[in-house]
RODO-2510 file (C-alpha; in nm, 4 decimals, decimal comma):
residues 462
     n   res          X          Y          Z
     1     m    13,8916    20,4112    13,9929
     2     e    14,0446    20,1982    13,7435
     3     a    14,3690    20,2700    13,8824
     4     n    14,2727    20,1706    14,2219
     5     m    14,1250    19,8524    14,1161
     6     e    14,4478    19,7386    13,9370
     7     d    14,6643    19,8498    14,2660
     8     n    14,4146    19,6484    14,4822
     9     f    14,4793    19,3433    14,2399
    10     v    14,8536    19,3519    14,2575
    11     e    14,8355    19,3968    14,6543
    12     d    14,5990    19,1190    14,6743
    13     s    14,8394    18,8858    14,4673
    14     q    15,1452    18,9818    14,6787
    15     e    14,9504    18,9058    14,9823
    16     k    14,8445    18,5710    14,8359
    17     n    15,2216    18,4528    14,7935
    18     n    15,2909    18,5787    15,1219
    19     s    15,0461    18,4149    15,3437
    20     n    14,8225    18,0829    15,3847
    21     f    14,5643    18,1371    15,0973
    22     e    14,3203    17,8979    14,9502
    23     i    14,4010    17,7015    14,6381
    24     p    14,1052    17,7267    14,3864
    25     r    14,0033    17,3708    14,3313
    26     i    13,8522    17,2383    13,9910
    27     g    13,5583    17,0007    14,0759
    28     t    13,3271    16,9441    14,3560
    29     k    13,5028    16,6277    14,5177
    30     d    13,5703    16,6340    14,8696
    31     a    13,9278    16,6977    14,9565
    32     l    14,1422    16,7439    15,2920
    33     n    14,1515    17,1101    15,2861
    34     d    13,7845    17,1151    15,3272
    35     h    13,8138    17,0045    15,6881
    36     m    14,1664    17,1078    15,7847
    37     e    14,3904    17,4390    15,7658
    38     i    14,7528    17,3802    15,6740
    39     c    15,0339    17,6330    15,6490
    40     v    15,4141    17,6587    15,6631
    41     t    15,4633    17,9358    15,9098
    42     e    15,8241    17,9719    15,9388
    43     a    16,1956    17,8286    15,8760
    44     e    16,4864    17,7609    16,0822
    45     k    16,8191    17,7072    16,0101
    46     r    17,0010    17,4151    16,1932
    47     e    17,3456    17,2579    16,2305
    48     t    17,4140    16,8731    16,2109
    49     g    17,5995    16,7506    16,5186
    50     a    17,7520    16,4634    16,3729
    51     l    18,1289    16,4262    16,4349
    52     n    18,3293    16,7638    16,3778
    53     v    18,1967    16,8402    16,0414
    54     r    17,9446    17,1591    16,0689
    55     d    17,6806    17,1055    15,8089
    56     f    17,3825    17,3445    15,8141
    57     y    17,0175    17,2707    15,6900
    58     t    16,6878    17,4280    15,6946
    59     v    16,3650    17,2865    15,8624
    60     y    16,0238    17,4351    15,7992
    61     l    15,7161    17,4401    16,0754
    62     i    15,4174    17,2994    15,9381
    63     e    15,1029    17,3826    16,1455
    64     t    14,7746    17,2234    16,1100
    65     k    14,4218    17,2810    16,2433
    66     v    14,1084    17,0851    16,2050
    67     t    13,8170    17,3108    16,1214
    68     d    13,5526    17,0311    16,0916
    69     t    13,4468    16,9060    16,4218
    70     n    13,2532    16,5981    16,2367
    71     w    13,5677    16,5020    16,0601
    72     n    13,7673    16,1974    16,2031
    73     g    14,0489    16,1568    15,9660
    74     a    14,2956    16,3542    16,1467
    75     l    14,5466    16,2199    16,4004
    76     t    14,5058    16,5156    16,6056
    77     q    14,3074    16,8483    16,6268
    78     l    14,6110    17,0674    16,6303
    79     s    14,9704    16,9778    16,5533
    80     s    15,3135    17,1551    16,4973
    81     i    15,5871    16,9749    16,3220
    82     w    15,9196    17,0676    16,1682
    83     r    16,0205    16,8966    15,8320
    84     r    16,3336    16,9448    15,6135
    85     y    16,3297    16,9995    15,2286
    86     s    16,4214    16,6333    15,1683
    87     e    16,1363    16,4747    15,3462
    88     f    15,9066    16,6755    15,1292
    89     e    16,0946    16,5166    14,8429
    90     l    16,0492    16,1596    14,9830
    91     l    15,6819    16,2418    15,0310
    92     r    15,6574    16,3426    14,6623
    93     n    15,8683    16,0366    14,5414
    94     y    15,6188    15,8051    14,7431
    95     l    15,3224    15,9946    14,5857
    96     e    15,4654    15,9701    14,2375
    97     l    15,5069    15,5945    14,2523
    98     t    15,1859    15,5046    14,4361
    99     y    14,9622    15,7220    14,2093
   100     p    15,1521    15,6956    13,8950
   101     y    14,8400    15,8509    13,6824
   102     v    14,8216    16,1711    13,9014
   103     v    14,9842    16,4902    13,7771
   104     l    15,1610    16,5803    14,1030
   105     p    15,2178    16,9422    14,2204
   106     a    15,5834    17,0481    14,2008
   107     l    15,8052    17,1405    14,4604
   108     p    15,9750    17,4749    14,4838
   109     e    16,3471    17,5155    14,3370
   110     k    16,5919    17,3427    14,5511
   111     k    16,8578    17,5949    14,4156
   112     v    16,8138    17,9289    14,2607
   113     m    16,7124    17,9206    13,8982
   114     y    16,7066    18,2134    13,6440
   115     a    16,8911    18,4228    13,8850
   116     w    16,9946    18,7999    13,8232
   117     q    17,2027    19,0396    13,9974
   118     k    16,9567    19,1371    14,2807
   119     v    16,8666    18,7781    14,3373
   120     a    17,0943    18,5907    14,5774
   121     s    17,2251    18,2492    14,4812
   122     d    17,2572    18,1463    14,8331
   123     t    17,0384    17,8802    14,9739
   124     f    17,0457    18,0158    15,3080
   125     d    16,9483    18,3662    15,1869
   126     p    16,6470    18,4767    15,3922
   127     d    16,4906    18,6015    15,0936
   128     f    16,5418    18,2779    14,8976
   129     v    16,4310    18,0549    15,2063
   130     d    16,1020    18,2763    15,2635
   131     r    16,0020    18,2016    14,9141
   132     r    16,0733    17,8591    14,9362
   133     r    15,8751    17,8273    15,2473
   134     a    15,5789    17,9779    15,0563
   135     g    15,6527    17,7248    14,7503
   136     l    15,6224    17,4422    15,0067
   137     e    15,3133    17,5653    15,1758
   138     n    15,1670    17,5856    14,8270
   139     f    15,2687    17,2257    14,7454
   140     l    15,0926    17,1007    15,0553
   141     l    14,7853    17,3000    14,9754
   142     r    14,7638    17,1495    14,6303
   143     v    14,8173    16,8068    14,7588
   144     a    14,5541    16,8612    15,0179
   145     s    14,2938    17,0041    14,7524
   146     h    14,3359    16,6863    14,5308
   147     p    14,0431    16,4466    14,5991
   148     i    14,2864    16,1195    14,5857
   149     l    14,6288    16,2316    14,7134
   150     s    14,4773    16,4305    15,0105
   151     y    14,3680    16,1142    15,1944
   152     d    14,6725    15,9034    15,1708
   153     h    14,7532    15,7909    15,5296
   154     l    15,1081    15,8696    15,4754
   155     f    15,0284    16,2479    15,3730
   156     v    14,8166    16,3090    15,6753
   157     g    15,1225    16,1283    15,8865
   158     f    15,3697    16,3755    15,7325
   159     l    15,1394    16,6702    15,8385
   160     q    15,0960    16,5379    16,1721
   161     q    15,3059    16,2408    16,2828
   162     a    15,6200    16,3738    16,4407
   163     v    15,7879    16,0191    16,5401
   164     g    15,8227    15,7277    16,3030
   165     w    15,6875    15,8706    15,9685
   166     r    16,0093    15,7838    15,7666
   167     e    15,9863    15,4211    15,8983
   168     n    15,6369    15,3918    15,7917
   169     i    15,7067    15,5339    15,4496
   170     k    16,0042    15,2692    15,4034
   171     e    15,8005    14,9913    15,5109
   172     t    15,5745    15,0305    15,2200
   173     g    15,8443    14,9163    14,9782
   174     y    15,8232    15,2023    14,7744
   175     l    16,2061    15,2242    14,7402
   176     q    16,2303    14,8874    14,5536
   177     l    15,9450    14,9805    14,3554
   178     a    16,1266    15,3222    14,2413
   179     e    16,4329    15,1203    14,1341
   180     s    16,2628    14,8856    13,9142
   181     t    16,0459    15,1675    13,7642
   182     l    16,3942    15,3730    13,6944
   183     k    16,5313    15,0832    13,5120
   184     g    16,2257    15,1038    13,2700
   185     l    16,2409    15,4671    13,1912
   186     s    16,4076    15,5924    12,8816
   187     v    16,6793    15,8633    12,8988
   188     s    16,4892    16,1882    12,7681
   189     v    16,6303    16,3625    12,4613
   190     r    16,8314    16,6628    12,5314
   191     l    16,7373    16,9200    12,2523
   192     k    17,0071    17,1588    12,1384
   193     q    16,7480    17,4119    12,0257
   194     p    16,4507    17,3906    12,2529
   195     d    16,1079    17,5564    12,1816
   196     k    16,1486    17,9425    12,2591
   197     s    15,7983    17,9945    12,3326
   198     n    15,8068    17,7808    12,6638
   199     v    15,7895    17,8960    13,0002
   200     g    16,1615    17,8321    13,0756
   201     n    16,2886    18,0528    12,8142
   202     f    15,9834    18,3130    12,9326
   203     l    16,1420    18,3253    13,2758
   204     r    16,5169    18,3522    13,1251
   205     v    16,3937    18,6654    12,9321
   206     r    16,2120    18,8120    13,2231
   207     a    16,5410    18,7505    13,4311
   208     r    16,7638    18,9513    13,1851
   209     m    16,5057    19,2373    13,1704
   210     a    16,4837    19,2775    13,5241
   211     e    16,8616    19,2751    13,5707
   212     r    16,8726    19,5467    13,3093
   213     l    16,5905    19,7519    13,4459
   214     y    16,7634    19,7192    13,7966
   215     a    17,0984    19,8332    13,6560
   216     i    16,9544    20,1241    13,5038
   217     h    16,7992    20,2525    13,8252
   218     k    17,1153    20,1749    14,0304
   219     l    17,2824    20,3806    13,7836
   220     h    17,1000    20,7025    13,9072
   221     a    17,1956    20,6135    14,2612
   222     n    17,5463    20,7018    14,1718
   223     y    17,4466    21,0368    14,0267
   224     g    17,2146    21,1181    14,3572
   225     r    17,5506    21,0302    14,5418
   226     v    17,7626    21,2749    14,3363
   227     f    17,5043    21,5758    14,3548
   228     s    17,4552    21,5395    14,7336
   229     e    17,8284    21,5301    14,7887
   230     w    17,8762    21,8356    14,5569
   231     s    17,5955    22,0245    14,7407
   232     a    17,8069    22,0343    15,0407
   233     k    18,0616    22,2282    14,8696
   234     e    17,8461    22,4864    14,6854
   235     k    17,6870    22,7812    14,8714
   236     e    17,4500    22,9324    14,5732
   237     m    17,3858    22,5800    14,4181
   238     g    17,3785    22,3813    14,7271
   239     d    16,9999    22,3545    14,7652
   240     g    16,9385    22,2921    14,4101
   241     l    17,2021    22,0033    14,4138
   242     q    17,0687    21,8611    14,7011
   243     k    16,7165    21,8516    14,5555
   244     a    16,8407    21,6809    14,2586
   245     g    17,0392    21,4178    14,4598
   246     h    16,7254    21,3341    14,6733
   247     y    16,5136    21,2906    14,3530
   248     l    16,7873    21,0624    14,1800
   249     d    16,7982    20,8575    14,5052
   250     s    16,4189    20,8305    14,5199
   251     l    16,4243    20,6975    14,1653
   252     a    16,6888    20,4612    14,2056
   253     a    16,4986    20,2872    14,5389
   254     g    16,1926    20,2959    14,3730
   255     i    16,2719    19,9605    14,1620
   256     d    16,3475    19,7352    14,4596
   257     m    15,9649    19,6906    14,5503
   258     p    15,8313    19,6055    14,2084
   259     l    16,1039    19,3874    14,1289
   260     e    16,0149    19,1802    14,4408
   261     e    15,6783    19,1366    14,3263
   262     e    15,7727    19,0217    13,9775
   263     e    15,9917    18,7366    14,1441
   264     l    15,6620    18,6465    14,3057
   265     f    15,5046    18,5991    13,9835
   266     a    15,8147    18,4325    13,8526
   267     d    15,7838    18,1693    14,1242
   268     q    15,4380    18,0848    14,0177
   269     l    15,5405    18,0364    13,6699
   270     k    15,8323    17,8230    13,7878
   271     e    15,5735    17,5817    13,9842
   272     y    15,4174    17,5118    13,6245
   273     l    15,7493    17,4661    13,4449
   274     f    15,8419    17,2092    13,7227
   275     s    15,4768    17,0519    13,6956
   276     a    15,5535    16,9845    13,3061
   277     a    15,8120    16,7242    13,4214
   278     a    15,5103    16,5604    13,6368
   279     l    15,2905    16,5452    13,3300
   280     q    15,5856    16,4111    13,1236
   281     g    15,6340    16,1153    13,3755
   282     v    15,2467    16,0371    13,3484
   283     c    15,2927    15,9937    13,0024
   284     r    15,6138    15,7986    13,0151
   285     r    15,4530    15,5676    13,2526
   286     q    15,1569    15,5092    12,9917
   287     e    15,4227    15,4195    12,7427
   288     m    15,5776    15,1535    12,9566
   289     l    15,2303    15,0052    12,9963
   290     q    15,1666    15,0027    12,6237
   291     l    15,5108    14,8418    12,6006
   292     h    15,4416    14,5677    12,8290
   293     v    15,1327    14,4827    12,6192
   294     e    15,3284    14,4671    12,2969
   295     k    15,5814    14,2475    12,4618
   296     a    15,3038    14,0197    12,5815
   297     e    15,1615    14,0041    12,2195
   298     t    15,4902    13,9461    12,0768
   299     q    15,5408    13,6637    12,3204
   300     i    15,2591    13,4720    12,2259
   301     v    15,3131    13,5301    11,8355
   302     s    15,6516    13,3493    11,8901
   303     r    15,4922    13,0667    12,1027
   304     i    15,2161    12,9934    11,8694
   305     t    15,5019    12,9677    11,5781
   306     e    15,6927    12,7422    11,7897
   307     k    15,4006    12,5053    11,8484
   308     d    15,3293    12,4935    11,4733
   309     n    15,6992    12,4002    11,4059
   310     v    15,6854    12,1321    11,6758
   311     h    15,3420    11,9827    11,5184
   312     k    15,5265    11,9844    11,1684
   313     g    15,8216    11,7926    11,3013
   314     k    16,0568    12,0707    11,2267
   315     t    16,3663    12,0868    11,4448
   316     g    16,6054    12,3550    11,5330
   317     l    16,9724    12,3924    11,4200
   318     m    17,1330    12,2624    11,7130
   319     t    16,8981    11,9400    11,6912
   320     r    17,0052    11,8689    11,3158
   321     l    17,3622    11,9313    11,4415
   322     f    17,3699    11,6748    11,7267
   323     g    17,1406    11,4351    11,5240
   324     s    16,8930    11,3922    11,8127
   325     v    16,5200    11,3399    11,7117
   326     d    16,2294    11,4027    11,9375
   327     t    15,9889    11,1126    11,9983
   328     e    15,6069    11,1461    11,9820
   329     e    15,5813    11,1585    12,3464
   330     v    15,8403    11,4365    12,3767
   331     r    15,6629    11,6392    12,1068
   332     e    15,3170    11,5875    12,2683
   333     l    15,4887    11,7051    12,6306
   334     k    15,6168    12,0139    12,4227
   335     v    15,2957    12,0990    12,2585
   336     n    15,1109    12,0557    12,6223
   337     l    15,3554    12,2954    12,7733
   338     l    15,3348    12,5397    12,4889
   339     d    14,9455    12,5331    12,4934
   340     q    14,9781    12,6412    12,8491
   341     r    15,1982    12,9157    12,8076
   342     i    14,9927    13,0285    12,5180
   343     k    14,7171    13,0310    12,7714
   344     e    14,9162    13,2093    13,0230
   345     g    15,0120    13,4887    12,7649
   346     h    14,6650    13,5468    12,6695
   347     s    14,5649    13,6060    13,0335
   348     s    14,8783    13,8328    13,0732
   349     i    14,7751    14,0226    12,7624
   350     k    14,4258    14,0788    12,8824
   351     n    14,5413    14,1885    13,2437
   352     a    14,8133    14,4260    13,0784
   353     k    14,5241    14,5770    12,8497
   354     e    14,2957    14,6326    13,1301
   355     e    14,5900    14,7877    13,3451
   356     l    14,6582    14,9922    13,0501
   357     i    14,2948    15,1045    12,9848
   358     e    14,2320    15,1635    13,3489
   359     f    14,5555    15,3835    13,3978
   360     s    14,4761    15,5718    13,0831
   361     t    14,1144    15,6478    13,1966
   362     l    14,2370    15,7696    13,5347
   363     a    14,5430    15,9678    13,3894
   364     l    14,3167    16,1550    13,1395
   365     a    14,0866    16,2736    13,4101
   366     d    14,3455    16,3913    13,6300
   367     i    14,5299    16,5569    13,3192
   368     d    14,2030    16,7317    13,2730
   369     r    14,1883    16,8451    13,6153
   370     f    14,5434    16,9599    13,6046
   371     q    14,4632    17,1753    13,2699
   372     q    14,1508    17,3316    13,4056
   373     q    14,3603    17,4228    13,7298
   374     k    14,6669    17,5494    13,5016
   375     v    14,4395    17,7871    13,2861
   376     v    14,3019    17,9263    13,6009
   377     d    14,6383    17,9953    13,7789
   378     i    14,8279    18,0978    13,4812
   379     r    14,5904    18,3389    13,3672
   380     e    14,5747    18,4807    13,7116
   381     t    14,9505    18,5040    13,7270
   382     l    14,9921    18,6737    13,3761
   383     a    14,6929    18,9366    13,4555
   384     g    14,8921    18,9997    13,7830
   385     y    15,2151    19,0588    13,6187
   386     v    15,0600    19,2762    13,3403
   387     l    14,8910    19,4944    13,6221
   388     l    15,2255    19,5160    13,7896
   389     q    15,3770    19,6522    13,4605
   390     i    15,1122    19,8773    13,3998
   391     k    15,1567    20,0183    13,7632
   392     m    15,5203    20,0711    13,7096
   393     c    15,4674    20,2560    13,3524
   394     r    15,2185    20,4932    13,5411
   395     k    15,5088    20,6186    13,7420
   396     v    15,6892    20,7200    13,4145
   397     p    15,4691    21,0701    13,3703
   398     k    15,5313    21,1422    13,7508
   399     t    15,8688    21,1000    13,7342
   400     g    15,8970    21,3339    13,4354
   401     r    15,7042    21,5943    13,5886
   402     e    15,9385    21,5898    13,8935
   403     k    16,2339    21,5730    13,6857
   404     k    16,1083    21,8902    13,4805
   405     g    16,0444    22,0611    13,8155
   406     i    16,3869    22,0342    13,9214
   407     c    16,5375    22,1436    13,5890
   408     a    16,2969    22,4434    13,6106
   409     d    16,4810    22,5604    13,9285
   410     p    16,6965    22,8814    13,8379
   411     i    17,0065    22,7038    13,9541
   412     w    17,0063    22,4793    13,6581
   413     k    17,0512    22,7634    13,4189
   414     q    17,3406    22,9389    13,5668
   415     a    17,6145    22,9808    13,3286
   416     e    17,8747    22,8128    13,5589
   417     f    17,6545    22,4951    13,6355
   418     r    17,5825    22,4631    13,2469
   419     a    17,9396    22,4993    13,1680
   420     l    18,0074    22,1989    13,4148
   421     l    17,7554    21,9925    13,2360
   422     t    17,8873    22,0652    12,9008
   423     q    18,2562    21,9565    13,0085
   424     a    18,1373    21,6419    13,1716
   425     n    17,9059    21,5606    12,8626
   426     t    18,2040    21,6019    12,6265
   427     t    18,4634    21,4292    12,8509
   428     r    18,5219    21,0500    12,7154
   429     e    18,8338    20,9470    12,8997
   430     e    18,8167    21,0961    13,2301
   431     i    18,5535    21,3249    13,4362
   432     g    18,6665    21,6601    13,4846
   433     e    18,8297    21,7898    13,8081
   434     d    18,4994    22,0061    13,8776
   435     f    18,3177    21,6869    13,9856
   436     p    18,3990    21,5434    14,3255
   437     r    18,6004    21,2005    14,3579
   438     r    18,5599    20,9191    14,5947
   439     r    18,8836    20,8109    14,7213
   440     g    18,9607    20,4354    14,8085
   441     g    18,6856    20,2294    14,6135
   442     e    18,5367    20,3817    14,3036
   443     n    18,7696    20,6263    14,1516
   444     h    18,4959    20,8095    13,9528
   445     v    18,1513    20,7802    14,0907
   446     l    17,9909    20,9515    13,7998
   447     a    18,1729    20,7600    13,5505
   448     t    17,9820    20,4322    13,6665
   449     g    17,7939    20,2970    13,3605
   450     s    17,8396    20,3393    12,9892
   451     f    17,9191    20,6756    12,8285
   452     v    17,5784    20,6649    12,6447
   453     e    17,3841    20,6321    12,9759
   454     r    17,5816    20,9179    13,1342
   455     d    17,5608    21,1274    12,8212
   456     s    17,1878    21,0991    12,7923
   457     f    17,1560    21,1861    13,1714
   458     f    17,3518    21,4885    13,1134
   459     n    17,1725    21,5994    12,7850
   460     e    16,8166    21,5608    12,9932
   461     m    16,9586    21,7815    13,2512
   462     m    17,0927    22,0319    13,0179
***
C-alpha cells in the first residue's frame, strides 16, 4: 500500500508539470486566478518573412476563460492569443520596474542549462519547447496568483489583448525608467569559488549523475544487441541468448522514463534558482534608496558648512587669489540662498526616508510571502524527487531476480558458452572471433564502454 501511495505521488507530480494546475497561494487575498483560468496549451514554430533571411522563432498559445460570472475585470470572457518568448520578457521587465518591491516569478530558461547527454541543446527541440511551454504557463499562473501583480491592466492585456499591447506598454515610459535604473545598479561580484550548497551546484551534480546513470544503462543495450545477433547464429543456445538479449534491452530502455521525470523536478528547482536573481534585485533597489538618503544628508551637511563659512566671512581659495571680497549684500543673498537650499534638502531627506520606509515595508511583506511559497514548493519538489529515487531503487531487486532466472538456464552452464565468456573476459586489446562483429559503424559492439564495466558484466554472467 505504501508503494502504491508513493507511485501515485510521483504520477501526480508528473501530471502537474504537464498540465494546467493551480499554484498553491499563500494568504487569503483576492487574485486574478480566482476569477479566470489561464493555460498555455501549445507551441508553434514560425518563420520570419523579412527580406531573404530565413529566421525561425517559437510562439505560444495562451488561452483564458473567465470562471466568475460576476467579475468584470476581463476584456473578454474567452480569449486565445499567440505570444513570443520575447513578449514574456517584455512583460516581466515592465512588472519589475513598476513593482520594484515585488519578488517576481522567474521565466523558464531561454537556452538549455545544466545539459547532459540525453538532453538536447537545440532550442527548437520538441522536448525543450514543451518544457518551456510548461514553464511559461507556470510563470503566468504565479503572476495571476499574486494579489498585486495580477490586477495590473497591462498583464490582463497581455493575456487577452491581441492588437496594440506592445504600443500600450511602450507608452508607459518604462524603457526610459529602465535605462536610468540600470545606470544606478552596481556590477555584481563574480565569485571564483561559489557556495557548493546552493541550488545551481545541486543541479550541476544532478546532471552529472543522470548522465552517468544513463551511460551505464545504455551500455547494456550494446550487450543486448550482441546477444540477439549471436542467437541467430546458434542452434542449441539460440533461445537462451535471445532471452538474455531481450532482458538487457528492457533494462537499457527502463531508464528513459525515470530520467524524464527527473528533468521535470529539475525545472522546478531552476525556477527558484532564477527567482534568486529577482530577490537579489529587490535588495539592490533597497540599497539604492538608502544611498539616495545618504547623499541627501551629505548635501545638507556641506551646505550648512558653507553657510557657516559665509557668516564668518571666510573666503575660498579662488576668491583669495583674485582678490575679490563679497559685500554684506552679497553675503546676505548667499545666506538666504543656502537657507532655501537647506530647507529643500531637509524636505528631500524626509521624502527619501519615507520612500525607503514604504519600499522596505512592502518588500519585506512580499519577501515573506515568497519565502513561505518557496518552502511549500521546494519541499514538494524534493519529496517528489526522493520518492522517484525510491521507486527506481525498488526495481533493483526485481532486476536481480530476473538476471538470476536467466543465469539459471542450463544453456549458461554449458562448457562451450562458459569458455567463450572466459575468453572475452580475459581479452584486453580485442574481443575474440567467437563474438559477432558489426561492419561499418562500430568495430566491436561488445567493446563499447570501459574494460572494468565489461569485465563486471561477464563476471556476473559467469
